[in-house]
All heavy atoms as TSV, in Angstrom:
chain	resi	resn	atom	element	x	y	z
A	1	MET	N	N	21.437	71.310	115.718
A	1	MET	CA	C	22.207	70.779	114.615
A	1	MET	C	C	23.649	71.253	114.761
A	1	MET	O	O	23.907	72.408	115.040
A	1	MET	CB	C	21.621	71.257	113.282
A	1	MET	CG	C	22.397	70.750	112.098
A	1	MET	SD	S	21.725	71.290	110.509
A	1	MET	CE	C	20.400	70.135	110.334
A	2	LYS	N	N	24.584	70.361	114.574
A	2	LYS	CA	C	25.998	70.701	114.696
A	2	LYS	C	C	26.498	71.356	113.416
A	2	LYS	O	O	26.087	70.989	112.314
A	2	LYS	CB	C	26.827	69.454	114.960
A	2	LYS	CG	C	26.572	68.846	116.314
A	2	LYS	CD	C	27.481	67.664	116.525
A	2	LYS	CE	C	27.249	67.049	117.876
A	2	LYS	NZ	N	28.113	65.906	118.113
A	3	ASN	N	N	27.373	72.330	113.587
A	3	ASN	CA	C	28.023	72.933	112.427
A	3	ASN	C	C	29.175	72.043	111.990
A	3	ASN	O	O	29.990	71.627	112.806
A	3	ASN	CB	C	28.574	74.317	112.761
A	3	ASN	CG	C	27.474	75.318	113.009
A	3	ASN	OD1	O	26.377	75.180	112.474
A	3	ASN	ND2	N	27.751	76.309	113.822
A	4	LEU	N	N	29.237	71.758	110.714
A	4	LEU	CA	C	30.313	70.936	110.179
A	4	LEU	C	C	31.345	71.831	109.509
A	4	LEU	O	O	30.998	72.717	108.738
A	4	LEU	CB	C	29.777	69.929	109.171
A	4	LEU	CG	C	28.793	68.896	109.702
A	4	LEU	CD1	C	28.307	68.011	108.573
A	4	LEU	CD2	C	29.459	68.045	110.767
A	5	ILE	N	N	32.580	71.597	109.837
A	5	ILE	CA	C	33.664	72.334	109.202
A	5	ILE	C	C	34.368	71.383	108.248
A	5	ILE	O	O	34.850	70.329	108.660
A	5	ILE	CB	C	34.653	72.873	110.244
A	5	ILE	CG1	C	33.940	73.827	111.196
A	5	ILE	CG2	C	35.836	73.551	109.565
A	5	ILE	CD1	C	34.789	74.277	112.352
A	6	VAL	N	N	34.415	71.767	106.994
A	6	VAL	CA	C	35.067	70.940	105.992
A	6	VAL	C	C	36.505	71.426	105.841
A	6	VAL	O	O	36.749	72.593	105.563
A	6	VAL	CB	C	34.330	71.028	104.634
A	6	VAL	CG1	C	35.035	70.191	103.584
A	6	VAL	CG2	C	32.885	70.597	104.803
A	7	ALA	N	N	37.445	70.533	106.060
A	7	ALA	CA	C	38.857	70.896	105.955
A	7	ALA	C	C	39.258	70.998	104.487
A	7	ALA	O	O	38.940	70.135	103.682
A	7	ALA	CB	C	39.710	69.852	106.647
A	8	GLN	N	N	39.927	72.080	104.182
A	8	GLN	CA	C	40.457	72.261	102.844
A	8	GLN	C	C	41.709	71.397	102.726
A	8	GLN	O	O	42.481	71.270	103.656
A	8	GLN	CB	C	40.811	73.732	102.636
A	8	GLN	CG	C	41.418	74.024	101.288
A	8	GLN	CD	C	41.804	75.499	101.181
A	8	GLN	OE1	O	41.588	76.270	102.106
A	8	GLN	NE2	N	42.361	75.864	100.072
A	9	GLU	N	N	41.880	70.791	101.558
A	9	GLU	CA	C	43.074	69.980	101.358
A	9	GLU	C	C	44.282	70.880	101.233
A	9	GLU	O	O	44.368	71.713	100.350
A	9	GLU	CB	C	42.931	69.108	100.117
A	9	GLU	CG	C	42.069	67.904	100.338
A	9	GLU	CD	C	42.174	66.909	99.195
A	9	GLU	OE1	O	43.261	66.782	98.602
A	9	GLU	OE2	O	41.165	66.282	98.902
A	10	LEU	N	N	45.193	70.740	102.157
A	10	LEU	CA	C	46.441	71.483	102.135
A	10	LEU	C	C	47.575	70.461	102.081
A	10	LEU	O	O	48.181	70.128	103.084
A	10	LEU	CB	C	46.565	72.365	103.386
A	10	LEU	CG	C	45.466	73.396	103.582
A	10	LEU	CD1	C	45.630	74.116	104.902
A	10	LEU	CD2	C	45.468	74.397	102.438
A	11	ASP	N	N	47.819	69.961	100.878
A	11	ASP	CA	C	48.755	68.847	100.791
A	11	ASP	C	C	49.971	69.117	99.910
A	11	ASP	O	O	50.762	68.230	99.660
A	11	ASP	CB	C	48.027	67.600	100.311
A	11	ASP	CG	C	47.390	67.769	98.933
A	11	ASP	OD1	O	47.447	68.866	98.381
A	11	ASP	OD2	O	46.830	66.791	98.433
A	12	ASN	N	N	50.164	70.337	99.457
A	12	ASN	CA	C	51.273	70.684	98.588
A	12	ASN	C	C	52.365	71.337	99.436
A	12	ASN	O	O	52.244	72.470	99.860
A	12	ASN	CB	C	50.765	71.643	97.506
A	12	ASN	CG	C	51.842	72.081	96.555
A	12	ASN	OD1	O	52.983	71.645	96.625
A	12	ASN	ND2	N	51.472	72.963	95.659
A	13	ILE	N	N	53.445	70.586	99.716
A	13	ILE	CA	C	54.479	71.057	100.631
A	13	ILE	C	C	55.800	71.238	99.891
A	13	ILE	O	O	56.273	70.335	99.206
A	13	ILE	CB	C	54.671	70.071	101.798
A	13	ILE	CG1	C	53.359	69.924	102.571
A	13	ILE	CG2	C	55.801	70.525	102.718
A	13	ILE	CD1	C	53.405	68.879	103.663
A	14	LEU	N	N	56.392	72.411	100.068
A	14	LEU	CA	C	57.710	72.704	99.527
A	14	LEU	C	C	58.721	72.558	100.658
A	14	LEU	O	O	58.592	73.204	101.700
A	14	LEU	CB	C	57.759	74.122	98.958
A	14	LEU	CG	C	59.051	74.540	98.283
A	14	LEU	CD1	C	59.255	73.754	96.998
A	14	LEU	CD2	C	59.043	76.022	97.987
A	15	VAL	N	N	59.699	71.675	100.473
A	15	VAL	CA	C	60.738	71.448	101.476
A	15	VAL	C	C	62.038	72.027	100.926
A	15	VAL	O	O	62.488	71.642	99.853
A	15	VAL	CB	C	60.911	69.949	101.795
A	15	VAL	CG1	C	62.019	69.735	102.808
A	15	VAL	CG2	C	59.611	69.349	102.306
A	16	VAL	N	N	62.629	72.969	101.677
A	16	VAL	CA	C	63.843	73.648	101.235
A	16	VAL	C	C	64.956	73.371	102.240
A	16	VAL	O	O	64.848	73.740	103.412
A	16	VAL	CB	C	63.627	75.178	101.118
A	16	VAL	CG1	C	64.845	75.833	100.496
A	16	VAL	CG2	C	62.366	75.500	100.337
A	17	ASP	N	N	66.013	72.709	101.777
A	17	ASP	CA	C	67.134	72.399	102.655
A	17	ASP	C	C	68.373	72.147	101.804
A	17	ASP	O	O	68.269	71.526	100.740
A	17	ASP	CB	C	66.817	71.156	103.497
A	17	ASP	CG	C	67.699	71.040	104.722
A	17	ASP	OD1	O	68.922	71.273	104.611
A	17	ASP	OD2	O	67.167	70.724	105.800
A	18	ASP	N	N	69.525	72.624	102.253
A	18	ASP	CA	C	70.753	72.429	101.491
A	18	ASP	C	C	71.477	71.129	101.853
A	18	ASP	O	O	72.516	70.821	101.287
A	18	ASP	CB	C	71.692	73.626	101.651
A	18	ASP	CG	C	72.062	73.909	103.097
A	18	ASP	OD1	O	71.332	73.452	103.992
A	18	ASP	OD2	O	73.068	74.600	103.317
A	19	THR	N	N	70.917	70.363	102.757
A	19	THR	CA	C	71.481	69.063	103.120
A	19	THR	C	C	70.642	67.965	102.468
A	19	THR	O	O	69.478	67.775	102.826
A	19	THR	CB	C	71.479	68.883	104.657
A	19	THR	OG1	O	72.151	69.996	105.252
A	19	THR	CG2	C	72.152	67.587	105.057
A	20	PRO	N	N	71.224	67.253	101.495
A	20	PRO	CA	C	70.451	66.227	100.765
A	20	PRO	C	C	69.799	65.184	101.668
A	20	PRO	O	O	68.679	64.755	101.411
A	20	PRO	CB	C	71.488	65.580	99.847
A	20	PRO	CG	C	72.547	66.628	99.683
A	20	PRO	CD	C	72.589	67.380	100.988
A	21	GLN	N	N	70.490	64.783	102.735
A	21	GLN	CA	C	69.926	63.773	103.643
A	21	GLN	C	C	68.643	64.282	104.293
A	21	GLN	O	O	67.679	63.513	104.472
A	21	GLN	CB	C	70.942	63.384	104.736
A	21	GLN	CG	C	72.170	62.690	104.219
A	21	GLN	CD	C	73.266	63.675	103.790
A	21	GLN	OE1	O	73.074	64.892	103.735
A	21	GLN	NE2	N	74.429	63.149	103.465
A	22	ASN	N	N	68.606	65.558	104.655
A	22	ASN	CA	C	67.393	66.130	105.250
A	22	ASN	C	C	66.253	66.164	104.252
A	22	ASN	O	O	65.104	65.874	104.591
A	22	ASN	CB	C	67.658	67.542	105.772
A	22	ASN	CG	C	68.580	67.575	106.964
A	22	ASN	OD1	O	68.864	66.553	107.572
A	22	ASN	ND2	N	69.063	68.748	107.296
A	23	LEU	N	N	66.569	66.533	103.001
A	23	LEU	CA	C	65.535	66.551	101.953
A	23	LEU	C	C	64.937	65.161	101.765
A	23	LEU	O	O	63.712	65.016	101.684
A	23	LEU	CB	C	66.112	67.034	100.623
A	23	LEU	CG	C	66.303	68.526	100.446
A	23	LEU	CD1	C	66.942	68.818	99.094
A	23	LEU	CD2	C	65.001	69.268	100.590
A	24	HIS	N	N	65.795	64.148	101.699
A	24	HIS	CA	C	65.306	62.779	101.504
A	24	HIS	C	C	64.470	62.311	102.689
A	24	HIS	O	O	63.398	61.728	102.507
A	24	HIS	CB	C	66.479	61.817	101.268
A	24	HIS	CG	C	67.168	62.010	99.965
A	24	HIS	ND1	N	66.576	61.749	98.752
A	24	HIS	CD2	C	68.405	62.468	99.689
A	24	HIS	CE1	C	67.424	62.021	97.779
A	24	HIS	NE2	N	68.545	62.478	98.320
A	25	LEU	N	N	64.945	62.582	103.891
A	25	LEU	CA	C	64.220	62.148	105.088
A	25	LEU	C	C	62.838	62.787	105.174
A	25	LEU	O	O	61.824	62.094	105.340
A	25	LEU	CB	C	65.029	62.478	106.346
A	25	LEU	CG	C	64.354	62.129	107.676
A	25	LEU	CD1	C	64.179	60.621	107.798
A	25	LEU	CD2	C	65.154	62.677	108.839
A	26	LEU	N	N	62.781	64.115	105.035
A	26	LEU	CA	C	61.484	64.801	105.109
A	26	LEU	C	C	60.563	64.378	103.975
A	26	LEU	O	O	59.365	64.174	104.178
A	26	LEU	CB	C	61.687	66.315	105.091
A	26	LEU	CG	C	62.205	66.901	106.393
A	26	LEU	CD1	C	62.638	68.347	106.188
A	26	LEU	CD2	C	61.155	66.815	107.476
A	27	SER	N	N	61.114	64.237	102.778
A	27	SER	CA	C	60.294	63.809	101.642
A	27	SER	C	C	59.709	62.424	101.869
A	27	SER	O	O	58.526	62.188	101.610
A	27	SER	CB	C	61.124	63.809	100.357
A	27	SER	OG	O	61.518	65.112	100.029
A	28	ASP	N	N	60.536	61.511	102.359
A	28	ASP	CA	C	60.062	60.147	102.626
A	28	ASP	C	C	58.949	60.127	103.670
A	28	ASP	O	O	57.929	59.463	103.504
A	28	ASP	CB	C	61.213	59.253	103.089
A	28	ASP	CG	C	62.195	58.925	101.979
A	28	ASP	OD1	O	61.869	59.170	100.797
A	28	ASP	OD2	O	63.295	58.437	102.301
A	29	ILE	N	N	59.152	60.869	104.751
A	29	ILE	CA	C	58.155	60.890	105.828
A	29	ILE	C	C	56.838	61.490	105.343
A	29	ILE	O	O	55.770	60.923	105.565
A	29	ILE	CB	C	58.682	61.671	107.049
A	29	ILE	CG1	C	59.821	60.905	107.711
A	29	ILE	CG2	C	57.558	61.926	108.054
A	29	ILE	CD1	C	60.574	61.702	108.763
A	30	LEU	N	N	56.910	62.640	104.686
A	30	LEU	CA	C	55.688	63.326	104.246
A	30	LEU	C	C	54.972	62.563	103.130
A	30	LEU	O	O	53.741	62.512	103.104
A	30	LEU	CB	C	56.014	64.747	103.816
A	30	LEU	CG	C	56.485	65.660	104.952
A	30	LEU	CD1	C	57.048	66.960	104.388
A	30	LEU	CD2	C	55.358	65.933	105.926
A	31	THR	N	N	55.727	61.965	102.233
A	31	THR	CA	C	55.124	61.174	101.154
A	31	THR	C	C	54.386	59.967	101.719
A	31	THR	O	O	53.331	59.579	101.222
A	31	THR	CB	C	56.199	60.730	100.155
A	31	THR	OG1	O	56.841	61.895	99.630
A	31	THR	CG2	C	55.598	59.939	99.009
A	32	LYS	N	N	54.936	59.396	102.770
A	32	LYS	CA	C	54.291	58.253	103.437
A	32	LYS	C	C	52.879	58.614	103.894
A	32	LYS	O	O	51.981	57.785	103.901
A	32	LYS	CB	C	55.142	57.815	104.623
A	32	LYS	CG	C	54.577	56.688	105.429
A	32	LYS	CD	C	55.496	56.362	106.594
A	32	LYS	CE	C	54.870	55.347	107.519
A	32	LYS	NZ	N	55.740	55.056	108.668
A	33	TYR	N	N	52.687	59.881	104.274
A	33	TYR	CA	C	51.379	60.349	104.734
A	33	TYR	C	C	50.569	61.030	103.627
A	33	TYR	O	O	49.663	61.802	103.899
A	33	TYR	CB	C	51.554	61.280	105.938
A	33	TYR	CG	C	51.999	60.531	107.162
A	33	TYR	CD1	C	53.340	60.501	107.525
A	33	TYR	CD2	C	51.089	59.811	107.929
A	33	TYR	CE1	C	53.760	59.795	108.642
A	33	TYR	CE2	C	51.504	59.101	109.037
A	33	TYR	CZ	C	52.837	59.096	109.391
A	33	TYR	OH	O	53.240	58.385	110.492
A	34	LYS	N	N	50.942	60.727	102.394
A	34	LYS	CA	C	50.181	61.137	101.197
A	34	LYS	C	C	50.255	62.628	100.868
A	34	LYS	O	O	49.377	63.155	100.207
A	34	LYS	CB	C	48.701	60.722	101.305
A	34	LYS	CG	C	48.474	59.272	101.653
A	34	LYS	CD	C	49.036	58.348	100.606
A	34	LYS	CE	C	48.705	56.907	100.968
A	34	LYS	NZ	N	49.655	55.972	100.453
A	35	TYR	N	N	51.297	63.319	101.342
A	35	TYR	CA	C	51.488	64.708	100.953
A	35	TYR	C	C	52.229	64.772	99.623
A	35	TYR	O	O	53.025	63.883	99.312
A	35	TYR	CB	C	52.283	65.470	102.021
A	35	TYR	CG	C	51.513	65.710	103.283
A	35	TYR	CD1	C	51.724	64.927	104.407
A	35	TYR	CD2	C	50.557	66.714	103.346
A	35	TYR	CE1	C	51.004	65.145	105.574
A	35	TYR	CE2	C	49.834	66.937	104.511
A	35	TYR	CZ	C	50.074	66.146	105.609
A	35	TYR	OH	O	49.351	66.361	106.755
A	36	LYS	N	N	51.964	65.814	98.865
A	36	LYS	CA	C	52.701	66.063	97.623
A	36	LYS	C	C	53.899	66.927	98.007
A	36	LYS	O	O	53.742	68.093	98.355
A	36	LYS	CB	C	51.823	66.783	96.607
A	36	LYS	CG	C	50.618	65.984	96.183
A	36	LYS	CD	C	49.694	66.818	95.332
A	36	LYS	CE	C	48.381	66.094	95.159
A	36	LYS	NZ	N	47.321	66.997	94.706
A	37	VAL	N	N	55.069	66.345	97.948
A	37	VAL	CA	C	56.281	67.019	98.421
A	37	VAL	C	C	57.132	67.454	97.239
A	37	VAL	O	O	57.361	66.683	96.305
A	37	VAL	CB	C	57.099	66.078	99.329
A	37	VAL	CG1	C	58.353	66.763	99.827
A	37	VAL	CG2	C	56.250	65.591	100.484
A	38	ARG	N	N	57.594	68.701	97.300
A	38	ARG	CA	C	58.519	69.214	96.295
A	38	ARG	C	C	59.802	69.627	97.004
A	38	ARG	O	O	59.874	70.695	97.598
A	38	ARG	CB	C	57.909	70.406	95.560
A	38	ARG	CG	C	56.684	70.021	94.753
A	38	ARG	CD	C	56.161	71.180	93.945
A	38	ARG	NE	N	55.639	72.218	94.827
A	38	ARG	CZ	C	55.573	73.505	94.501
A	38	ARG	NH1	N	55.997	73.920	93.343
A	38	ARG	NH2	N	55.066	74.379	95.352
A	39	PRO	N	N	60.823	68.782	96.973
A	39	PRO	CA	C	62.079	69.126	97.633
A	39	PRO	C	C	62.948	70.007	96.730
A	39	PRO	O	O	63.069	69.747	95.530
A	39	PRO	CB	C	62.742	67.772	97.870
A	39	PRO	CG	C	62.181	66.888	96.822
A	39	PRO	CD	C	60.799	67.403	96.514
A	40	VAL	N	N	63.538	71.051	97.302
A	40	VAL	CA	C	64.473	71.901	96.566
A	40	VAL	C	C	65.694	72.173	97.446
A	40	VAL	O	O	65.560	72.340	98.656
A	40	VAL	CB	C	63.841	73.216	96.075
A	40	VAL	CG1	C	62.791	72.958	95.024
A	40	VAL	CG2	C	63.242	74.006	97.209
A	41	PRO	N	N	66.904	72.241	96.837
A	41	PRO	CA	C	68.136	72.330	97.619
A	41	PRO	C	C	68.632	73.740	97.939
A	41	PRO	O	O	69.643	73.882	98.611
A	41	PRO	CB	C	69.144	71.609	96.733
A	41	PRO	CG	C	68.666	71.879	95.347
A	41	PRO	CD	C	67.165	71.899	95.443
A	42	ASN	N	N	67.945	74.771	97.455
A	42	ASN	CA	C	68.423	76.123	97.770
A	42	ASN	C	C	67.305	77.148	97.619
A	42	ASN	O	O	66.246	76.871	97.048
A	42	ASN	CB	C	69.630	76.498	96.900
A	42	ASN	CG	C	69.315	76.506	95.427
A	42	ASN	OD1	O	68.391	77.186	94.973
A	42	ASN	ND2	N	70.094	75.757	94.654
A	43	GLY	N	N	67.567	78.338	98.139
A	43	GLY	CA	C	66.563	79.397	98.149
A	43	GLY	C	C	66.178	79.891	96.767
A	43	GLY	O	O	65.020	80.218	96.523
A	44	LYS	N	N	67.150	79.961	95.862
A	44	LYS	CA	C	66.868	80.441	94.508
A	44	LYS	C	C	65.861	79.530	93.795
A	44	LYS	O	O	64.897	80.000	93.192
A	44	LYS	CB	C	68.159	80.537	93.707
A	44	LYS	CG	C	68.004	81.193	92.366
A	44	LYS	CD	C	69.342	81.409	91.692
A	44	LYS	CE	C	69.136	82.112	90.362
A	44	LYS	NZ	N	70.416	82.379	89.688
A	45	LEU	N	N	66.080	78.231	93.890
A	45	LEU	CA	C	65.134	77.283	93.294
A	45	LEU	C	C	63.785	77.311	94.016
A	45	LEU	O	O	62.737	77.133	93.397
A	45	LEU	CB	C	65.701	75.862	93.311
A	45	LEU	CG	C	66.834	75.591	92.327
A	45	LEU	CD1	C	67.383	74.193	92.521
A	45	LEU	CD2	C	66.377	75.800	90.900
A	46	ALA	N	N	63.819	77.556	95.318
A	46	ALA	CA	C	62.569	77.644	96.079
A	46	ALA	C	C	61.719	78.806	95.581
A	46	ALA	O	O	60.506	78.669	95.391
A	46	ALA	CB	C	62.863	77.800	97.561
A	47	LEU	N	N	62.361	79.956	95.354
A	47	LEU	CA	C	61.615	81.114	94.860
A	47	LEU	C	C	61.021	80.842	93.481
A	47	LEU	O	O	59.882	81.228	93.202
A	47	LEU	CB	C	62.522	82.346	94.821
A	47	LEU	CG	C	62.933	82.891	96.185
A	47	LEU	CD1	C	63.958	84.001	96.027
A	47	LEU	CD2	C	61.726	83.374	96.968
A	48	SER	N	N	61.754	80.159	92.628
A	48	SER	CA	C	61.228	79.792	91.305
A	48	SER	C	C	60.044	78.841	91.435
A	48	SER	O	O	59.034	78.993	90.740
A	48	SER	CB	C	62.322	79.134	90.459
A	48	SER	OG	O	63.349	80.039	90.184
A	49	ALA	N	N	60.184	77.851	92.316
A	49	ALA	CA	C	59.104	76.876	92.524
A	49	ALA	C	C	57.844	77.548	93.052
A	49	ALA	O	O	56.728	77.198	92.660
A	49	ALA	CB	C	59.568	75.779	93.480
A	50	ILE	N	N	58.019	78.534	93.920
A	50	ILE	CA	C	56.879	79.252	94.500
A	50	ILE	C	C	56.149	80.057	93.429
A	50	ILE	O	O	54.919	80.115	93.415
A	50	ILE	CB	C	57.350	80.168	95.648
A	50	ILE	CG1	C	57.795	79.318	96.833
A	50	ILE	CG2	C	56.261	81.136	96.067
A	50	ILE	CD1	C	58.573	80.087	97.872
A	51	GLU	N	N	56.903	80.675	92.523
A	51	GLU	CA	C	56.285	81.453	91.448
A	51	GLU	C	C	55.488	80.565	90.502
A	51	GLU	O	O	54.410	80.938	90.053
A	51	GLU	CB	C	57.352	82.210	90.658
A	51	GLU	CG	C	57.914	83.397	91.392
A	51	GLU	CD	C	58.959	84.145	90.584
A	51	GLU	OE1	O	59.145	83.834	89.394
A	51	GLU	OE2	O	59.583	85.046	91.153
A	52	ILE	N	N	56.024	79.389	90.210
A	52	ILE	CA	C	55.365	78.472	89.263
A	52	ILE	C	C	54.106	77.867	89.875
A	52	ILE	O	O	53.058	77.821	89.247
A	52	ILE	CB	C	56.341	77.362	88.833
A	52	ILE	CG1	C	57.479	77.975	88.013
A	52	ILE	CG2	C	55.625	76.281	88.037
A	52	ILE	CD1	C	58.632	77.030	87.760
A	53	ASN	N	N	54.224	77.388	91.110
A	53	ASN	CA	C	53.103	76.717	91.774
A	53	ASN	C	C	53.202	76.973	93.282
A	53	ASN	O	O	53.920	76.254	93.978
A	53	ASN	CB	C	53.130	75.216	91.473
A	53	ASN	CG	C	51.961	74.488	92.065
A	53	ASN	OD1	O	50.979	75.081	92.486
A	53	ASN	ND2	N	52.062	73.168	92.116
A	54	PRO	N	N	52.499	77.980	93.802
A	54	PRO	CA	C	52.602	78.292	95.231
A	54	PRO	C	C	52.208	77.102	96.107
A	54	PRO	O	O	51.170	76.479	95.885
A	54	PRO	CB	C	51.616	79.444	95.416
A	54	PRO	CG	C	51.435	80.026	94.060
A	54	PRO	CD	C	51.602	78.881	93.108
A	55	PRO	N	N	53.039	76.774	97.085
A	55	PRO	CA	C	52.728	75.650	97.978
A	55	PRO	C	C	51.743	76.048	99.068
A	55	PRO	O	O	51.541	77.229	99.336
A	55	PRO	CB	C	54.095	75.317	98.587
A	55	PRO	CG	C	54.804	76.627	98.608
A	55	PRO	CD	C	54.347	77.366	97.373
A	56	ASP	N	N	51.164	75.055	99.696
A	56	ASP	CA	C	50.301	75.288	100.849
A	56	ASP	C	C	51.139	75.495	102.113
A	56	ASP	O	O	50.714	76.173	103.044
A	56	ASP	CB	C	49.358	74.094	101.061
A	56	ASP	CG	C	48.436	73.892	99.881
A	56	ASP	OD1	O	47.864	74.887	99.396
A	56	ASP	OD2	O	48.301	72.749	99.417
A	57	LEU	N	N	52.324	74.886	102.125
A	57	LEU	CA	C	53.202	74.963	103.288
A	57	LEU	C	C	54.641	74.903	102.812
A	57	LEU	O	O	54.964	74.170	101.872
A	57	LEU	CB	C	52.924	73.786	104.236
A	57	LEU	CG	C	53.815	73.640	105.459
A	57	LEU	CD1	C	53.546	74.760	106.461
A	57	LEU	CD2	C	53.606	72.286	106.109
A	58	ILE	N	N	55.514	75.676	103.472
A	58	ILE	CA	C	56.942	75.634	103.190
A	58	ILE	C	C	57.651	75.214	104.471
A	58	ILE	O	O	57.470	75.809	105.524
A	58	ILE	CB	C	57.491	76.992	102.731
A	58	ILE	CG1	C	56.786	77.457	101.458
A	58	ILE	CG2	C	58.994	76.929	102.529
A	58	ILE	CD1	C	57.128	78.878	101.046
A	59	ILE	N	N	58.470	74.157	104.352
A	59	ILE	CA	C	59.334	73.751	105.458
A	59	ILE	C	C	60.729	74.175	105.028
A	59	ILE	O	O	61.256	73.711	104.020
A	59	ILE	CB	C	59.260	72.240	105.712
A	59	ILE	CG1	C	57.833	71.849	106.104
A	59	ILE	CG2	C	60.260	71.829	106.785
A	59	ILE	CD1	C	57.629	70.366	106.306
A	60	LEU	N	N	61.323	75.065	105.810
A	60	LEU	CA	C	62.556	75.729	105.399
A	60	LEU	C	C	63.649	75.592	106.436
A	60	LEU	O	O	63.419	75.807	107.630
A	60	LEU	CB	C	62.246	77.217	105.183
A	60	LEU	CG	C	63.382	78.167	104.848
A	60	LEU	CD1	C	63.953	77.841	103.482
A	60	LEU	CD2	C	62.876	79.590	104.862
A	61	ASP	N	N	64.834	75.232	105.960
A	61	ASP	CA	C	66.028	75.230	106.802
A	61	ASP	C	C	66.467	76.684	106.947
A	61	ASP	O	O	66.841	77.319	105.965
A	61	ASP	CB	C	67.114	74.384	106.133
A	61	ASP	CG	C	68.427	74.414	106.880
A	61	ASP	OD1	O	68.504	75.014	107.963
A	61	ASP	OD2	O	69.396	73.833	106.364
A	62	ILE	N	N	66.427	77.221	108.143
A	62	ILE	CA	C	66.736	78.647	108.311
A	62	ILE	C	C	68.237	78.922	108.376
A	62	ILE	O	O	68.650	80.073	108.383
A	62	ILE	CB	C	66.045	79.236	109.564
A	62	ILE	CG1	C	66.524	78.509	110.823
A	62	ILE	CG2	C	64.544	79.161	109.426
A	62	ILE	CD1	C	66.074	79.188	112.092
A	63	MET	N	N	69.061	77.891	108.412
A	63	MET	CA	C	70.509	78.080	108.478
A	63	MET	C	C	71.179	77.860	107.125
A	63	MET	O	O	72.343	77.478	107.058
A	63	MET	CB	C	71.104	77.121	109.523
A	63	MET	CG	C	70.615	77.363	110.934
A	63	MET	SD	S	71.042	78.995	111.562
A	63	MET	CE	C	72.792	78.842	111.747
A	64	MET	N	N	70.476	78.111	106.048
A	64	MET	CA	C	71.058	77.951	104.716
A	64	MET	C	C	71.762	79.234	104.297
A	64	MET	O	O	71.405	80.312	104.754
A	64	MET	CB	C	69.968	77.646	103.678
A	64	MET	CG	C	69.421	76.269	103.749
A	64	MET	SD	S	68.405	75.830	102.327
A	64	MET	CE	C	67.512	77.280	101.943
A	65	PRO	N	N	72.770	79.106	103.411
A	65	PRO	CA	C	73.403	80.322	102.883
A	65	PRO	C	C	72.452	81.089	101.980
A	65	PRO	O	O	71.522	80.551	101.456
A	65	PRO	CB	C	74.603	79.792	102.098
A	65	PRO	CG	C	74.412	78.333	101.921
A	65	PRO	CD	C	73.382	77.894	102.905
């Protein structure tokens, strides 16, 4: 008998970028694939968003102020 692995739904993605065009592009692409995307424009808002509802994945622009 084969072992079945059930994938946990990991669909809550926080996208952090200070460039609005990047936020829109990533949000559009990920939403197309049925992910729940929460775009935020800076680190301070990202930390608040994480406290309120921790994401499954964070996509972060590492060159932000």
